[in-house]
C-alpha positions as CSV (number, residue, x, y, z in Angstrom):
1,X,-7.0,23.1,9.8
2,X,-3.7,21.1,10.2
3,X,-4.0,17.6,11.4
4,X,-1.2,16.4,13.6
5,X,-2.8,13.6,15.6
6,X,-0.4,10.7,16.2
7,X,2.5,10.7,13.7
8,X,0.7,12.0,10.6
9,X,0.8,15.5,9.2
10,X,-1.8,16.9,6.8
11,X,-5.1,18.8,6.4
12,X,-6.6,17.2,3.3
13,X,-9.8,15.0,3.4
14,X,-7.6,12.1,2.2
15,X,-5.4,12.4,5.3
16,X,-8.3,12.6,7.6
17,X,-9.8,9.5,6.1
18,X,-6.4,7.8,6.2
19,X,-6.0,8.5,9.9
20,X,-9.5,7.1,10.6
21,X,-8.5,3.9,8.8
22,X,-5.2,3.7,10.8
23,X,-7.0,4.1,14.1
24,X,-9.6,1.4,13.1
25,X,-6.7,-0.9,12.2
26,X,-5.0,-0.2,15.6
27,X,-8.1,-1.4,17.4
28,X,-7.4,-5.0,16.3
29,X,-4.5,-7.4,16.0
30,X,-5.3,-8.2,12.4
31,X,-2.6,-8.2,9.8
32,X,-2.3,-5.0,7.8
33,X,-1.2,-4.5,4.2
34,X,-0.2,-0.9,3.4
35,X,0.3,0.0,-0.2
36,X,1.3,3.2,-2.0
37,X,3.9,4.8,-4.2
38,X,7.5,5.2,-3.0
39,X,8.0,8.1,-0.6
40,X,4.3,8.6,0.4
41,X,4.9,7.7,4.1
42,X,3.9,4.0,4.3
43,X,6.2,3.4,7.3
44,X,4.8,6.4,9.2
45,X,1.4,5.0,8.6
46,X,2.5,1.6,9.9
47,X,4.1,3.2,13.0
48,X,0.9,5.1,13.6
49,X,-1.0,1.8,13.7
50,X,1.5,0.4,16.2
51,X,1.5,3.6,18.4
52,X,-2.3,3.5,18.8
53,X,-2.5,-0.3,19.3
54,X,-2.6,-2.4,22.4
55,X,1.0,-3.5,21.4
56,X,2.4,0.0,21.7
57,X,4.4,-1.0,24.8
58,X,6.0,-3.8,22.9
59,X,8.9,-3.6,20.4
60,X,8.5,-2.3,16.9
61,X,11.0,-4.1,14.6
62,X,11.4,-3.1,10.9
63,X,13.0,-5.1,8.1
64,X,13.4,-3.9,4.5
65,X,13.0,-7.2,2.5
66,X,14.5,-5.6,-0.6
67,X,17.7,-4.6,1.3
68,X,18.6,-8.1,2.5
69,X,20.0,-10.8,0.2
70,X,17.7,-13.8,-0.1
71,X,20.4,-16.0,1.5
72,X,20.3,-13.9,4.6
73,X,16.7,-13.0,4.8
74,X,15.6,-16.3,6.3
75,X,18.0,-15.8,9.1
76,X,16.9,-12.2,9.7
77,X,13.3,-13.3,9.9
78,X,13.6,-16.6,11.9
79,X,17.1,-16.5,13.4
80,X,19.7,-19.2,13.1
81,X,21.5,-21.8,15.2
82,X,25.2,-21.9,15.9
83,X,27.1,-23.7,13.2
84,X,24.2,-23.6,10.7
85,X,26.4,-21.8,8.1
86,X,29.8,-20.2,7.8
87,X,30.1,-17.3,10.3
88,X,27.2,-18.5,12.5
89,X,29.3,-18.6,15.7
90,X,26.4,-18.3,18.1
91,X,22.6,-18.7,18.1
92,X,20.9,-15.5,16.9
93,X,17.2,-14.7,17.3
94,X,15.2,-13.4,14.3
95,X,13.0,-10.3,14.2
96,X,9.8,-12.3,14.9
97,X,11.3,-13.5,18.2
98,X,12.7,-10.1,19.0
99,X,9.3,-8.5,18.5
100,X,7.4,-10.8,20.9
101,X,4.0,-9.2,21.9
102,X,5.0,-6.3,19.6
103,X,4.9,-5.5,15.9
104,X,7.0,-6.4,12.8
105,X,7.0,-4.1,9.8
106,X,7.9,-5.9,6.7
107,X,8.8,-3.3,4.1
108,X,8.9,-4.1,0.4
109,X,7.3,-7.5,0.9
110,X,6.6,-7.6,-2.8
111,X,10.4,-8.0,-3.4
112,X,10.6,-11.4,-1.6
113,X,11.4,-14.5,-3.6
114,X,8.8,-17.2,-4.0
115,X,10.7,-19.4,-1.6
116,X,10.7,-16.7,1.1
117,X,7.1,-16.0,0.5
118,X,6.4,-19.7,1.2
119,X,8.3,-19.5,4.5
120,X,6.5,-16.3,5.5
121,X,3.2,-17.9,4.7
122,X,3.9,-20.9,6.9
123,X,4.8,-18.6,9.8
124,X,1.6,-16.5,9.3
125,X,-0.5,-19.7,9.4
126,X,1.2,-21.3,12.4
127,X,3.1,-18.7,14.3
128,X,5.9,-21.2,14.7
129,X,9.6,-20.3,14.3
130,X,12.1,-22.7,12.9
131,X,15.6,-21.1,12.9
132,X,18.0,-21.8,10.1
133,X,19.9,-25.0,11.0
134,X,17.0,-26.3,13.2
135,X,15.3,-29.6,12.3
136,X,11.9,-28.6,13.7
137,X,10.0,-25.6,14.9
138,X,11.2,-24.5,18.3
139,X,8.3,-22.3,19.6
140,X,5.4,-20.1,18.7
141,X,5.5,-16.3,19.1
142,X,2.8,-13.7,19.5
143,X,3.6,-10.9,17.1
144,X,1.6,-8.6,14.8
145,X,2.7,-8.3,11.1
146,X,2.3,-5.2,9.0
147,X,3.4,-5.5,5.4
148,X,4.2,-2.6,3.1
149,X,4.9,-2.4,-0.6
150,X,4.9,0.0,-3.5
151,X,4.2,-2.9,-5.9
152,X,0.9,-3.7,-7.5
153,X,0.5,-7.2,-5.9
154,X,-2.5,-8.1,-8.0
155,X,-0.4,-7.6,-11.1
156,X,2.4,-9.7,-9.6
157,X,-0.1,-12.5,-8.7
158,X,-1.2,-12.5,-12.3
159,X,2.4,-12.8,-13.5
160,X,3.1,-15.6,-10.9
161,X,5.6,-13.4,-9.1
162,X,3.6,-13.2,-5.8
163,X,1.7,-16.0,-4.0
164,X,-2.1,-15.5,-4.0
165,X,-2.5,-17.3,-0.7
166,X,0.1,-15.1,0.9
167,X,-1.7,-12.0,-0.4
168,X,-4.9,-13.1,1.3
169,X,-3.1,-13.8,4.5
170,X,-1.5,-10.3,4.6
171,X,-4.5,-8.4,3.2
172,X,-6.8,-8.6,6.2
173,X,-6.9,-4.8,6.5
174,X,-5.8,-3.0,3.4
175,X,-4.7,0.7,3.7
176,X,-3.7,2.8,0.7
177,X,-1.6,5.9,1.3
178,X,-2.4,8.4,-1.4
179,X,0.4,10.2,-3.4
180,X,1.1,13.8,-2.6
181,X,-0.1,15.0,-6.0
182,X,-3.6,13.8,-5.1
183,X,-3.7,15.9,-1.8
184,X,-1.9,19.1,-2.8
185,X,-3.4,21.1,0.1
186,X,-1.0,19.1,2.3
187,X,2.1,20.5,0.5
188,X,2.2,23.8,2.5
189,X,1.4,22.0,5.8
190,X,4.2,19.5,5.2
191,X,6.6,22.2,4.0
192,X,6.1,24.2,7.2
193,X,6.5,21.1,9.3
194,X,9.8,20.2,7.6
195,X,11.0,23.9,7.9
196,X,10.5,23.7,11.7
197,X,12.3,20.4,12.0
198,X,15.2,21.6,9.8
199,X,15.5,24.9,11.7
200,X,15.7,23.0,15.0
201,X,18.2,20.6,13.5
202,X,20.6,23.3,12.3
203,X,20.0,25.7,15.2
204,X,18.4,28.4,13.0
205,X,15.6,30.9,13.6
206,X,12.2,30.4,12.1
207,X,12.2,30.2,8.3
208,X,9.3,31.3,6.1
209,X,8.1,30.6,2.5
210,X,7.2,33.4,0.2
211,X,3.8,33.1,-1.5
212,X,5.5,32.7,-4.9
213,X,7.6,29.8,-3.6
214,X,4.5,28.2,-2.1
215,X,2.7,28.5,-5.4
216,X,5.5,26.8,-7.3
217,X,5.5,24.0,-4.8
218,X,1.7,23.6,-5.1
219,X,2.0,23.4,-8.9
220,X,4.8,20.8,-8.8
221,X,3.7,17.2,-9.3
222,X,6.1,15.7,-6.7
223,X,7.0,12.3,-8.3
224,X,9.0,11.5,-5.2
225,X,6.1,12.3,-2.9
226,X,6.7,13.4,0.7
227,X,10.2,12.2,0.8
228,X,11.1,14.4,-2.2
229,X,9.4,17.4,-0.5
230,X,11.4,16.8,2.7
231,X,14.7,16.7,0.7
232,X,13.8,19.9,-1.2
233,X,13.1,21.8,2.0
234,X,16.3,20.6,3.7
235,X,18.3,21.5,0.5
236,X,16.9,25.0,0.6
237,X,17.6,25.4,4.3
238,X,21.2,24.3,4.0
239,X,21.8,26.9,1.2
240,X,19.7,29.7,2.6
241,X,21.4,33.0,3.6
242,X,18.3,34.7,4.9
243,X,15.2,33.7,6.9
244,X,12.9,33.5,3.8
245,X,12.8,30.9,1.0
246,X,11.8,32.6,-2.3
247,X,10.9,30.9,-5.6
248,X,14.5,31.4,-6.8
249,X,15.8,29.3,-3.9
250,X,13.8,26.3,-5.1
251,X,15.6,23.6,-7.2
252,X,15.2,23.9,-10.9
253,X,13.0,20.9,-11.3
254,X,10.4,22.5,-9.0
255,X,10.8,26.1,-10.2
256,X,10.7,25.3,-13.9
257,X,8.3,22.3,-13.9
258,X,5.6,22.5,-16.5
259,X,2.6,24.5,-15.2
260,X,-0.9,23.4,-15.8
261,X,-2.5,25.0,-18.9
262,X,-5.6,26.9,-18.1
263,X,-6.6,28.4,-21.4
264,X,-8.0,27.0,-24.7
265,X,-8.1,23.5,-23.3
266,X,-11.3,21.6,-24.2
267,X,-13.2,20.1,-21.4
268,X,-12.8,16.3,-21.1
269,X,-15.7,14.2,-22.1
270,X,-18.1,13.4,-19.3
271,X,-17.3,10.2,-17.5
272,X,-19.7,7.3,-18.2
273,X,-21.8,5.9,-15.4
274,X,-20.0,2.6,-15.7
275,X,-16.5,4.2,-15.6
276,X,-17.6,6.3,-12.6
277,X,-18.9,3.2,-10.8
278,X,-15.6,1.3,-11.6
279,X,-13.6,4.2,-10.2
280,X,-15.7,4.2,-7.0
281,X,-14.8,0.5,-6.6
282,X,-11.1,0.6,-7.4
283,X,-10.1,4.1,-6.1
284,X,-12.9,4.8,-3.6
285,X,-12.9,1.4,-1.9
286,X,-16.7,0.9,-2.2
287,X,-18.2,-2.5,-2.3
288,X,-19.6,-3.9,-5.5
289,X,-22.9,-4.4,-3.7
290,X,-23.4,-0.7,-3.0
291,X,-21.6,0.9,-6.0
292,X,-22.9,-1.4,-8.8
293,X,-25.5,-4.0,-7.6
294,X,-27.8,-1.5,-5.9
295,X,-28.0,1.0,-8.8
296,X,-28.3,-1.9,-11.3
297,X,-31.3,-3.3,-9.5
298,X,-32.9,0.2,-9.5
299,X,-32.2,0.4,-13.3
300,X,-29.8,3.3,-12.8
301,X,-27.1,1.1,-14.4
302,X,-27.8,-0.9,-17.5
303,X,-26.7,-4.4,-18.5
304,X,-24.2,-2.8,-20.8
305,X,-22.8,-0.8,-17.9
306,X,-22.4,-3.9,-15.8
307,X,-20.6,-5.7,-18.7
308,X,-18.3,-2.6,-19.0
309,X,-17.5,-2.7,-15.3
310,X,-16.7,-6.5,-15.3
311,X,-14.6,-6.0,-18.4
312,X,-12.5,-3.3,-16.8
313,X,-12.0,-5.4,-13.7
314,X,-11.0,-8.6,-15.6
315,X,-8.5,-6.6,-17.6
316,X,-6.8,-5.7,-14.3
317,X,-7.0,-9.2,-12.8
318,X,-6.0,-11.0,-16.1
319,X,-9.3,-12.9,-16.2
320,X,-9.3,-14.1,-12.5
321,X,-12.8,-13.9,-11.0
322,X,-11.2,-14.7,-7.6
323,X,-9.1,-11.6,-7.7
324,X,-12.1,-9.6,-9.2
325,X,-14.0,-10.3,-5.9
326,X,-11.0,-8.8,-4.0
327,X,-10.7,-5.9,-6.4
328,X,-14.4,-5.0,-6.1
329,X,-14.1,-5.0,-2.2
330,X,-16.2,-8.0,-1.6
331,X,-15.7,-10.7,1.0
332,X,-14.4,-14.1,-0.3
333,X,-17.7,-15.6,0.8
334,X,-19.4,-13.5,-1.8
335,X,-17.7,-15.4,-4.7
336,X,-20.6,-17.7,-5.6
337,X,-23.2,-15.0,-5.1
338,X,-21.3,-12.6,-7.4
339,X,-20.9,-15.2,-10.2
340,X,-24.5,-16.3,-9.9
341,X,-25.6,-12.6,-10.2
342,X,-23.4,-12.1,-13.3
343,X,-24.7,-15.4,-14.9
344,X,-28.3,-14.5,-14.2
345,X,-28.0,-11.2,-16.1
346,X,-25.7,-12.7,-18.9
347,X,-22.7,-10.6,-17.8
348,X,-20.3,-13.4,-16.8
349,X,-17.7,-12.9,-19.5
350,X,-15.3,-15.6,-20.6
351,X,-12.1,-15.3,-18.6
352,X,-10.1,-16.7,-21.5
353,X,-10.4,-13.4,-23.3
354,X,-8.4,-11.7,-20.6
355,X,-5.9,-14.1,-19.3
356,X,-2.8,-15.7,-20.8
357,X,-0.2,-17.5,-18.7
358,X,2.9,-19.4,-19.6
359,X,2.3,-19.0,-23.3
360,X,-1.2,-20.7,-23.1
361,X,-4.7,-19.8,-22.3
362,X,-5.5,-20.9,-18.8
363,X,-8.3,-23.4,-18.2
364,X,-11.2,-23.1,-15.9
365,X,-9.6,-25.6,-13.6
366,X,-6.8,-23.0,-13.0
367,X,-9.3,-20.7,-11.3
368,X,-8.6,-20.7,-7.6
369,X,-11.6,-20.6,-5.4
370,X,-11.7,-18.2,-2.3
371,X,-11.6,-21.2,0.0
372,X,-8.4,-22.4,-1.6
373,X,-6.9,-18.9,-1.6
374,X,-7.5,-18.5,2.1
375,X,-5.2,-21.2,3.1
């Protein structure tokens, strides 16, 4: 069954789960962080949140942070006053003011400089706008912020490229848009959708895909995700001389892509219980308390399994237990409870084994507590 509620298109379980997450997010005014690879449809997901929210009657303003030089980004966000710089001939409102009682979509927020991250954090904390050239905040605005990025922000935090306190401010509701290769059953649905829109755009009759062409598209790995699929369909429609797209009409990278080998391939070794639990945490979004704590207390997971899970997590967070709480989908208030649990069962591993910053091993004093990270 094809799912077309709102602005999303798909039939996979991942898309159904995603739409439920977006509808849940739309019911509140909380800040939303949407992550996923380039081309997966993060902006469509963000627009779905706005469309189903109580702010849908308000403006929706989008800004690509990576497409604006840092020298102009502050003005785009907060506006400027006449005479504040060369070419500022009049007062200009920023997007936060333009989107009053509406929604601002900040695309590629991971590309912001540390200085702009600091200014954005201040706005998120106070809601006050201080235009470029102003000597004090002028007013507060009521606006919802949805941030999007294809960057791994936890890795950027570990590399001191992204502020941890800003991450916590933005990451009230976290939504991950899965890549197309993980939901291949959506490929034919999306292809037919793009065929209909292209036919309408170019004034053509209905266009069909042959089974062979559909098979080739299903077997392709789509590194460019939905955006690449849309471009492939439009390219085929523009060059088409009939009403049917065959396998030969597809671009060479799709037609001649390596096909999965089905013969004489040894079965992969079975996944360990620890690795399976870690995958449920990181990819499945389960809480540590349900995915690890509960089976550990019932002796389904051993102490060695628990150490393995903590090791895998600390490798990703570069030794930060603060980020580990976030990675394992726990509330920041669970920080002490989590560490006490690990200490009680001799599974609190030395963070120095995992984290190196600025050419030196970090000290325990460098560890930021959840209370500090929340401000």
